[in-house]
N, C-alpha and C positions, 0 to 999 in steps of 0.2 A: 246529294253533294252540297257542301256549303260553297258560298261565294269565294272563300279563301282557297278552295281546292279546285277551282274552275279548270276545265280541259281547254286547251287552246290548239287550234289547227294551224299548223306550220306548212304553208305552200313553198315548194321550190321549184323554180325554172332551172332546168339543168341540161346540159349538152347530152346528146343521145349516148355517147360513150362514156360518160362520167359515172363512176362507181364509188367515188370517195365521199362526195358531199352528202349522200344519202346514208352513210355510215358515221361519218365524224359529227355532223350536226345532231343527229339522234343521240350519239354517245355523249355529247357535251350536255345535252338537255336531259337525258336519263340520269346522268351524274348530279345534275341540279335537283331532280326529283328527290334524291336521297337526302337533301338538306332543306327543301322547301315544298310547300303543299301543292303547287301547281302541277298539272299533268299535261302532256303534249301528244298529239298525233301528227303524222307526217304524211305529205301528199305531194306528188310530183307530176310535172308535165315536161316533155323532152323536146329539144330542138336538135336537128340532125347535125352532127359533127363528129368526124372521127380523126382528122389530122389538124393539129394546131398550126394553121397557115392563115395569113391575112384574109385569103379568099373564102375559106370555109367559115372563118370567124364573122365576116360581114354577112355572108348568107344566112348563118345561124342567128344572128342578132335580129334579122328582119322577121324571124319566125316567133320572136319572144311575145308579141302581142297575142297571138293565138294561145300561147301558154297561160298568159295572164287571165285571158278570157275563160279558158278551161277551169283553172284553178278558183276563179271567182264563182263559178257554177257550184263549186264545193263549199262556197261561203268560208273560205279560209280566213284566219284573223290577221295574217300577215304573209307577204310573199317575199322569198329570197331569190334574187337573180344569181345563180351559181356559176358564173364564169367571169373571173377578173379580166383576163386579157381580151375577151370579146368586147368588153365595154372600153377598155383603155385603147384598143385599136381604132376606135371610132373618133378620137380626138380628145384633147384636154377638156376636162370638165363634164365629159358625156355621162358620167354616172348620175349627175343631177337631171339631165335631160331624160335619161332612160327611166329613172324612178318616177319623174312626174308623168311621162307618157303612159307607163304601165299602170300607174295608180288611176289615171283617167279611164283606162280600159275597165278597171274594177268599178269605178263609179258609174259608168255608162251601163254596166250590167246590173246595176242595182245592188252591188256587194262591195262597197268601198272598203279598201284595205290598204294599209300603209306598205310600201315597197322598199326593200333594202337590197342594194346591189353589193356583191363581194368587193368590187372595186372601191365604191364609196365607203364600205365598212373598213377596208384597210387603211384608207386615208383618215377616217375618223377615229379608229382605234389607235393609231399612232398619235394623233392629236390629243386623245384622252391621256395617253401616257407622257404627253409633252415631249415626244421624241422628234427632234428636228433634224437628227443625224442618224442614219440607220446603215446597217449592212443587210444583205439580201441574198437569198437563195431562190433561184427559179429553174424550172425544168425546161423552159423554152429554148429555141434556137436563139442565137446571140441578138439578131435584129429585133425580135419580139421582146427580149429582156431589156434591151436599150429603150425601146418604146415605153416599158413600165417604169424604168429609171426616169425618163423624161416626164412622164405623166406625174409621177410623184414630185418631181422638181417643180412643175407648174403648180403644184399644191403647197409649195413651201417646204417640202421635205427633201433633204440632201442624202443621196445614197453614197456613202463613203467608199464602198467596196460591194461587189456583187459577183456571183458566178451563175453561168448557164450550164445546166446539166445536158442541153442539146438534145432533147428527146421529142421528135415530132409527132410520134404515134401517141394518141391520147390514152389507150389502154396500156401502153408501155410505161407512161407516166404514173399510173395507178399501181403498177407492179414494182416501182422503185421502193427499195427497202428503207423504212423511215429511221431505222437504227443507224444508218449511215450519215444522217443529216447533221447531228450535232458535231461530228468531226469535220464534215464539210464547212459548217459555219464557223467552226474554230479557226479554220485555215484562212478565213477572210481577215482583212485589216479592220478589226471591229473595236480597237481599244478607244477610239474617239466616238464610238456610236452610242446613242442613248437607248437603243433597242435594237434587236436583230429579228428580221423576218425570216423564220425558218422555212416557210413555204409561200411564196407569192403566187399561188395557183391552188384553186380549190380541188384539183384532181391529184395533186402530189400529196400523199398521206404523210402526216407529221404529228398527229395528236399525241401518240404514244411516246414521241421523243421530246416533247416540249419541257417536261420537268427536267430531264437529264441535260438538256441544252441550257436552261437557266442556271443549273448548278455548275455546269462547265464554264459558261461565259460570264457569269456573275452579273447579269443584267436582264431586263425584261425581254422575253422571246414571245413573238406572236406568229400566227399563220392567218391566211385568208379566212379559213373556216372559223378560227377562234374569234376574229374580229366581226365575222358575219354573225356568230352566235351572240356576241355582245350587243350588236345593233338590232338583231331580231328581238331580243328580250327588252331592250329599251323602247323599240317601236311599240311594243305591247304594254309598256308602262310597268314592266317588271323589273326588280333588281337583277342587274347582270352579275351572276355569281354562279360558278360551277367548280366543283373540286377537280383538280388534275388537269386544269386547262391553262396553266400559266398565271402570271402576275395580273393580266388584264382582267381575268375572271375570278380573281381570288377573294373578291369582296371589297377590296380598296377602291375600286372604281364602279361599284354597283349601281350608284345613282347618276353617274356621269354620262353626258351625251343626250 
């Protein structure tokens, strides 16, 4: 295998009940394989969580160090922390603290790897798009969605309108029909938004609906998983491009970030 066709190991730290991140991230990077030479394998470690409540999220996050240690045993090239609201529930700016701490776990294990959190990736992806005003769809109960809105506001991103699907059970979040999301997003007050977040949750499936949502809304549409894929690729020093994953991964922002 030539250097240009190198294979990269993608590590993911996921909630035990998450079944979406291990489908959408591979789908995005498999699509990239159709237009670029690099290849990817995928490796996960799980933190226990079944209901999206502040108590379970806090307990789950405390288990993330173990997951980073296990994945560094596999000598992954990059780690993705795949739970946006767990990070945001720990306080403003916590995505930086978590990424640094988990990276240090890999360093101490003799297998240093960069760490991307889905929370930080969403913030960064919106900044890459220069989206200062957004509309947002989230599956959470309203208090948790409000926490996401406030977290983004602390990062300089104004949420003009948002909706909460009010689904506390994490497996029920994964069962939500992604085809319904463009219509849900279109019902938001999005005229003044620079971009729309179709899924502010890595468990709410949305990848298959992003192209339709961008056509319907006439502006960039992202999700937590799309932003995470962008940052995983940039952390590896690779161009962030993948067909069928919206404006952010269209190639226009391949070298951004």
